[in-house]
C-alpha positions as CSV (number, residue, x, y, z in Angstrom):
1,M,8.1,9.6,-32.4
2,L,7.7,7.0,-29.6
3,H,9.1,3.6,-30.1
4,P,7.8,0.7,-28.0
5,G,10.7,-1.3,-26.7
6,V,11.1,-5.1,-26.7
7,Q,10.2,-4.9,-23.0
8,S,7.3,-2.8,-21.7
9,G,7.7,1.0,-21.5
10,L,8.7,3.6,-24.1
11,T,11.8,5.5,-25.0
12,V,10.6,9.2,-25.0
13,P,12.5,11.5,-27.3
14,F,13.5,14.6,-25.4
15,P,15.9,17.1,-27.0
16,S,18.4,18.6,-24.7
17,P,22.0,19.9,-25.4
18,P,25.0,18.0,-24.2
19,R,26.1,18.4,-20.6
20,G,28.8,21.0,-20.1
21,G,31.8,19.6,-18.3
22,T,31.9,16.3,-16.4
23,G,31.4,17.4,-12.8
24,I,28.4,18.2,-10.6
25,D,28.1,21.8,-9.6
26,D,27.3,22.6,-5.9
27,V,24.8,25.4,-6.1
28,T,23.0,27.4,-3.4
29,T,20.6,29.8,-5.0
30,A,20.2,33.3,-3.5
31,E,16.5,32.7,-3.0
32,A,14.5,29.6,-2.1
33,G,10.8,28.9,-1.7
34,L,9.2,26.5,0.7
35,R,5.9,25.1,-0.6
36,P,3.8,22.1,0.5
37,Q,3.5,19.1,-1.8
38,S,1.4,19.5,-4.9
39,G,-2.3,19.5,-4.2
40,T,-2.0,20.1,-0.5
41,A,-2.3,23.2,1.6
42,P,-2.0,22.2,5.3
43,R,-3.1,24.5,8.1
44,V,0.0,25.7,9.9
45,S,1.1,27.8,12.9
46,L,4.0,30.1,12.1
47,M,7.1,29.9,14.3
48,V,8.9,32.9,12.8
49,E,8.1,36.3,11.4
50,E,9.2,38.0,8.2
51,D,12.8,39.4,8.3
52,T,13.8,36.7,10.9
53,V,17.3,35.2,10.4
54,V,17.2,31.4,10.7
55,V,19.8,28.7,10.4
56,Q,19.5,25.7,8.0
57,G,16.9,23.2,9.3
58,A,15.3,25.7,11.7
59,P,11.5,25.1,12.1
60,V,9.6,28.0,10.5
61,A,6.0,26.6,10.8
62,H,4.3,23.5,12.1
63,I,1.1,21.6,11.3
64,R,-1.6,23.2,13.5
65,N,-3.0,20.0,14.8
66,N,0.3,18.1,14.9
67,P,2.9,20.5,16.4
68,D,5.8,18.0,15.9
69,V,5.5,18.1,12.1
70,C,7.6,21.0,11.1
71,F,8.5,22.9,7.9
72,V,12.1,23.9,8.1
73,A,14.5,26.4,6.4
74,P,16.3,24.8,3.5
75,M,19.4,27.0,4.0
76,P,20.8,29.6,6.4
77,A,18.5,32.5,5.4
78,R,16.5,35.5,6.2
79,V,12.7,35.0,6.0
80,A,11.7,37.3,3.1
81,R,8.0,36.6,2.7
82,I,5.3,34.4,4.2
83,S,2.2,33.8,2.2
84,L,-0.8,32.1,3.8
85,L,-4.1,31.2,2.2
86,Q,-7.5,31.5,4.0
87,G,-7.6,29.4,7.1
88,H,-3.9,29.7,7.8
89,K,-3.1,27.3,5.0
90,V,0.5,27.6,3.9
91,S,1.0,28.9,0.3
92,E,4.8,29.6,0.3
93,I,7.6,30.9,2.5
94,V,10.4,32.7,0.7
95,F,14.0,32.8,2.0
96,F,17.0,35.0,1.1
97,H,20.3,33.1,1.6
98,E,22.5,34.3,4.5
99,P,26.2,33.1,3.9
100,D,28.1,31.5,6.7
101,G,25.0,30.4,8.6
102,D,24.8,27.4,10.9
103,V,22.9,24.1,10.7
104,V,20.4,22.7,13.3
105,S,21.6,19.6,15.1
106,H,19.0,17.2,16.5
107,D,19.2,14.8,19.4
108,T,19.4,11.2,18.1
109,T,19.6,9.3,21.3
110,D,16.1,7.8,21.1
111,V,15.9,6.9,17.4
112,K,15.9,3.1,17.9
113,T,12.3,3.2,19.0
114,E,9.4,4.0,16.6
115,P,8.1,7.0,18.7
116,G,11.6,8.5,18.8
117,L,12.3,8.0,15.1
118,R,8.9,9.5,14.2
119,R,9.6,12.5,16.4
120,L,13.0,13.1,14.8
121,M,11.7,12.8,11.3
122,Q,8.9,15.2,12.0
123,R,10.9,17.9,13.9
124,S,13.7,17.8,11.4
125,G,11.4,18.5,8.4
126,F,12.0,15.0,6.9
127,W,8.4,14.0,7.3
128,T,7.3,16.6,4.7
129,W,9.3,14.6,2.1
130,L,7.1,11.5,2.5
131,R,4.2,10.9,0.2
132,R,1.3,8.5,0.8
133,R,-1.0,6.7,-1.5
134,P,-3.9,6.8,-2.0
135,F,-4.6,10.4,-2.7
136,G,-1.0,11.8,-2.4
137,G,0.3,14.4,0.1
138,M,2.1,14.0,3.3
139,P,0.9,11.2,5.7
140,S,-0.6,12.1,9.0
141,A,1.7,12.2,12.1
142,D,0.4,8.9,13.4
143,E,-0.2,7.0,10.2
144,R,1.4,3.5,9.9
145,P,1.9,2.4,6.3
146,A,1.2,-1.1,5.1
147,A,4.4,-0.9,3.1
148,I,7.1,1.6,2.1
149,V,8.5,1.9,-1.5
150,V,11.9,3.5,-2.0
151,M,12.7,4.6,-5.5
152,A,16.3,4.2,-6.6
153,A,15.4,4.3,-10.2
154,D,13.9,7.1,-12.4
155,T,13.1,6.5,-16.1
156,R,11.7,9.9,-16.9
157,P,13.4,11.6,-19.8
158,F,16.7,13.3,-18.7
159,A,16.2,12.3,-15.1
160,P,19.4,12.3,-12.9
161,D,20.7,8.8,-12.2
162,P,19.9,7.9,-8.6
163,R,23.0,5.7,-8.5
164,L,25.0,8.9,-9.1
165,A,23.2,10.6,-6.3
166,L,24.0,7.7,-3.9
167,E,27.7,7.3,-4.7
168,G,29.6,7.2,-1.5
169,R,26.4,7.2,0.6
170,E,25.7,3.4,0.6
171,E,26.2,3.2,4.3
172,A,23.8,6.1,4.9
173,L,21.2,4.5,2.6
174,C,21.4,1.2,4.4
175,R,21.0,3.0,7.8
176,G,18.0,4.8,6.5
177,L,16.3,1.7,5.1
178,T,16.9,-0.1,8.4
179,A,15.2,2.8,10.2
180,L,12.2,2.7,7.9
181,R,11.5,-0.8,8.9
182,L,10.5,0.5,12.4
183,L,7.6,2.4,10.8
184,T,5.7,-0.5,9.2
185,D,4.9,-4.2,9.8
186,G,5.0,-4.8,6.1
187,P,7.8,-4.9,3.6
188,V,10.2,-2.1,2.6
189,F,10.8,-2.2,-1.2
190,L,13.9,-0.8,-2.8
191,C,13.3,-0.4,-6.6
192,Q,16.5,0.0,-8.5
193,E,17.6,-0.2,-12.2
194,A,19.2,-3.6,-13.1
195,G,22.8,-3.7,-12.1
196,A,24.9,-4.0,-9.0
197,A,23.0,-4.2,-5.7
198,L,22.8,-1.0,-3.8
199,I,22.7,-2.8,-0.5
200,E,24.4,-6.0,0.7
201,S,22.1,-9.1,0.9
202,T,23.1,-9.5,4.6
203,E,21.6,-6.1,5.2
204,A,18.4,-6.8,3.3
205,R,16.2,-8.4,6.0
206,R,12.6,-7.3,5.4
207,I,13.9,-5.2,2.5
208,R,12.8,-6.5,-0.9
209,V,15.1,-5.3,-3.8
210,I,13.3,-5.1,-7.1
211,D,15.0,-4.4,-10.5
212,T,13.1,-2.1,-12.9
213,G,13.7,-1.7,-16.6
214,P,15.3,1.2,-18.4
215,R,12.2,2.5,-20.2
216,H,9.5,4.9,-18.8
217,P,7.3,4.3,-16.9
218,Q,8.9,1.1,-15.6
219,A,10.2,3.1,-12.6
220,A,7.0,5.1,-12.0
221,A,6.4,4.8,-8.2
222,G,2.6,4.3,-8.6
223,L,3.0,1.5,-11.1
224,C,5.6,-0.2,-8.9
225,I,3.2,0.1,-5.9
226,H,0.3,-1.3,-7.9
227,R,2.4,-4.2,-9.1
228,Y,4.0,-5.2,-5.8
229,Y,1.8,-3.9,-3.0
230,P,-1.4,-2.1,-4.1
231,A,-2.5,0.8,-1.9
232,G,-6.0,0.9,-0.4
233,I,-8.2,3.0,1.8
234,D,-7.1,1.1,4.9
235,T,-3.7,0.0,3.6
236,P,-1.8,3.2,2.8
237,V,1.6,2.8,1.1
238,W,4.4,5.5,1.3
239,D,6.9,6.2,-1.3
240,L,10.1,8.3,-1.2
241,H,13.3,8.8,-3.2
242,A,16.4,6.7,-2.3
243,E,18.5,9.9,-1.9
244,D,16.1,11.1,0.8
245,V,16.5,7.8,2.5
246,A,20.3,8.3,2.5
247,A,19.7,11.8,3.9
248,L,17.7,10.1,6.7
249,G,20.7,7.8,7.3
250,T,22.9,10.9,7.6
251,L,20.5,12.6,10.0
252,L,20.5,9.5,12.2
253,A,24.3,9.4,12.3
254,T,25.1,13.1,12.7
255,G,21.9,14.8,13.8
256,R,21.9,17.0,10.8
257,L,19.6,16.6,7.8
258,P,21.2,17.2,4.4
259,M,19.1,19.6,2.3
260,K,20.8,19.3,-1.0
261,R,19.8,16.8,-3.8
262,L,21.1,15.9,-7.2
263,V,19.1,17.9,-9.8
264,S,19.2,17.6,-13.6
265,V,18.8,20.8,-15.6
266,G,17.8,20.1,-19.2
267,G,15.7,21.2,-22.2
268,P,15.9,22.5,-25.7
269,A,16.1,26.2,-24.6
270,L,19.4,25.7,-22.9
271,R,23.0,26.3,-24.1
272,E,24.1,23.2,-22.2
273,S,22.6,20.8,-19.8
274,R,24.0,20.4,-16.3
275,L,23.9,18.4,-13.1
276,V,23.8,20.3,-9.8
277,R,23.4,19.7,-6.2
278,A,20.9,22.2,-5.0
279,Q,18.8,22.8,-1.9
280,A,15.2,21.9,-1.7
281,G,13.0,24.8,-3.0
282,A,15.9,26.2,-5.1
283,D,15.1,29.2,-7.3
284,L,14.8,27.8,-10.9
285,R,16.1,31.1,-12.3
286,G,19.2,30.8,-10.2
287,L,19.8,27.2,-11.5
288,T,19.4,28.2,-15.1
289,H,21.1,31.7,-15.1
290,R,23.6,32.1,-18.0
291,H,22.7,28.7,-19.3
292,V,19.6,29.7,-21.3
293,L,19.5,30.5,-25.0
294,P,18.4,34.1,-25.9
295,G,14.7,34.5,-26.3
296,P,11.5,33.8,-24.3
297,H,11.4,30.5,-22.4
298,K,9.5,28.8,-19.6
299,L,10.8,27.0,-16.6
300,L,9.2,23.7,-15.4
301,S,9.8,22.1,-12.1
302,G,9.9,18.4,-13.0
303,S,10.3,16.6,-16.3
304,V,8.8,17.5,-19.7
305,L,6.1,14.8,-19.0
306,D,4.9,15.7,-15.6
307,G,6.5,19.1,-14.7
308,H,4.7,22.4,-14.2
309,P,5.6,26.0,-14.6
310,A,7.1,27.2,-11.3
311,H,9.4,29.6,-9.6
312,W,10.8,27.1,-7.0
313,L,11.9,23.5,-7.2
314,A,9.0,21.5,-6.0
315,P,9.5,19.4,-2.8
316,R,10.0,16.1,-4.5
317,H,11.3,17.2,-7.9
318,R,14.8,16.5,-9.1
319,Q,14.5,17.9,-12.6
320,V,14.3,21.4,-14.1
321,T,13.1,21.6,-17.7
322,V,13.6,24.7,-19.8
323,L,11.4,25.0,-22.9
324,P,11.2,27.7,-25.5
325,R,8.0,29.8,-25.2
326,D,5.9,30.2,-28.3
327,T,5.3,34.0,-28.6
328,L,2.7,33.7,-31.3
329,P,0.9,30.3,-31.1
330,K,-0.7,29.3,-34.4
331,R,-4.5,29.1,-34.4
332,P,-6.0,26.2,-36.3
333,H,-8.4,26.8,-39.2
334,W,-11.9,27.3,-37.9
335,L,-13.2,24.1,-39.5
336,I,-10.4,22.0,-38.0
337,A,-11.1,23.6,-34.6
338,A,-14.8,22.8,-34.9
339,L,-14.0,19.2,-35.8
340,T,-11.3,18.6,-33.1
341,Q,-12.5,20.7,-30.2
342,S,-15.5,18.9,-28.7
343,A,-17.1,19.2,-25.2
344,S,-17.3,15.4,-25.0
345,P,-14.2,13.3,-24.3
346,K,-12.3,12.0,-27.3
347,P,-12.5,8.2,-27.8
348,V,-9.5,6.2,-26.5
349,I,-8.1,4.2,-29.4
350,P,-6.0,1.2,-28.2
351,T,-2.5,1.3,-29.6
352,A,0.8,-0.5,-28.7
353,A,2.2,2.8,-27.5
354,L,-0.8,3.3,-25.1
355,D,-0.3,-0.2,-23.7
356,Q,3.4,0.5,-23.2
357,A,2.6,3.8,-21.5
358,F,1.4,1.7,-18.5
359,A,4.4,-0.7,-18.7
360,G,2.1,-3.6,-18.9
361,T,0.8,-3.1,-15.4
362,L,-2.8,-2.0,-16.2
363,P,-5.1,-2.7,-19.2
364,A,-4.6,0.7,-20.7
365,A,-7.7,1.2,-22.9
366,N,-10.1,-0.3,-20.3
367,F,-8.6,1.8,-17.5
368,L,-8.8,5.0,-19.4
369,R,-12.4,4.4,-20.4
370,V,-13.3,3.8,-16.8
371,L,-11.4,7.0,-15.8
372,S,-13.1,9.1,-18.5
373,A,-16.5,7.8,-17.5
374,G,-15.9,8.6,-13.9
375,D,-16.6,5.1,-12.7
376,D,-15.0,5.3,-9.3
377,E,-15.9,1.8,-8.1
378,T,-14.5,0.0,-11.1
379,A,-11.4,2.2,-11.1
380,M,-10.7,1.2,-7.5
381,K,-10.9,-2.4,-8.4
382,M,-8.4,-1.8,-11.2
383,G,-5.9,-0.1,-8.9
384,V,-6.5,3.6,-9.2
385,L,-5.7,4.1,-5.5
386,S,-2.1,3.4,-6.1
387,L,-1.7,6.1,-8.8
388,L,-1.1,9.8,-8.8
389,E,-0.9,12.3,-11.7
390,E,2.7,11.6,-12.6
391,D,2.1,7.9,-13.1
392,I,-0.2,8.5,-16.0
393,A,1.6,11.5,-17.5
394,L,3.2,9.3,-20.2
395,A,-0.3,8.0,-21.3
396,D,-1.5,11.6,-21.5
397,Y,1.6,12.4,-23.6
398,V,0.9,9.5,-25.9
399,L,-2.7,10.8,-26.5
400,G,-1.4,14.2,-27.4
401,G,-2.1,15.9,-24.1
402,E,-5.8,16.3,-25.1
403,A,-7.3,13.6,-22.9
404,H,-6.4,15.6,-19.7
405,L,-5.8,12.3,-17.8
406,P,-4.1,13.9,-14.8
407,E,-7.0,16.2,-14.2
408,L,-9.5,13.3,-14.5
409,L,-7.4,11.2,-12.1
410,R,-7.2,14.0,-9.5
411,G,-11.0,14.6,-9.8
412,M,-11.7,10.9,-9.2
413,L,-9.3,10.6,-6.3
414,D,-10.8,13.7,-4.6
415,R,-14.3,12.2,-5.0
416,I,-13.2,8.9,-3.5
417,R,-11.5,10.7,-0.6
418,T,-14.6,12.8,0.1
419,E,-16.8,9.7,0.0
420,F,-14.8,7.7,2.4
421,S,-14.1,10.6,4.8
422,A,-17.8,11.5,5.1
């Protein structure tokens, strides 16, 4: 049962066994998969062939019309399989780990200028970690955002604490934030949970530190963007995780981009939960091996709210969720099915939980009616261009998952993009 808090947002009940041990395991799975961000399939030119041995950070493909923007190997590996869609659009590139491999080092002599910094971010593979709004996906090579939002808070159920991921990396975080200021004339926001400041005030010039609450979705990136700097067609806003910004700071200092991130492995189908440091694109089976209860189960990349069944850890995800699989789903009585399964959308009934599912940022019932009706113009006025599917996942959960809000939002965003690109 969901309980609205005194502040906006909800505490989402999510069963998961206690964490085994107190440490963080360092894991490199035997296999890894490189995939583009959700909803995108960029046209690429390959730089390697199958069975090629590559070092960590080696470019394996680049965007066809922007050769500087590279996809890189997440670990020292042998290229096992390259899958392309029609039109040379990348589907996935699979790697087998090669122990004792090296790491690519980049030249960092020209990173104090915007062109030099962009070139380093693109050639090192860091650019593929950026996400733009509106519409989502990676920004174009020459895009200049109106603002950048860095998320050092995550209120999704069982999410790893970003502060834990940043322990001992405060200097790298500050260096990365300082570098990001070169890419925009607008502000750089650092959203963190209330507590000790992650950066010193003397280092915060043009960096706005914002405290978020502890309940979901108070730290949803899209709602933070809508509240503090709404995205628009001509005013794109980028967002990225604070741990990635610390990785950028390390890249600037050493020339080597760290590929590992703090990942939470949880869910009711586990013997014990765990925290690991794993490479981007890690094999979910490798992260859960020997930790899953007997019986059928399914692996999600992401949280129980916005995750999806997957083989590999998605580019921006820091959670793995393991759920029991229902082998014989119950079928409702035919009369109940006839009464509840309708071709027309179900009415949105305003409730306190639905209002809290938007953290008080949007008028929930009105926004969902506009979304269900496909009223693109009104939705744009209300702030839909700042949102992506993960930002409304909690509202969909509150409505029982039967409103299909993420699908409605994606359809609306695709229509708006088509209209404005025509």
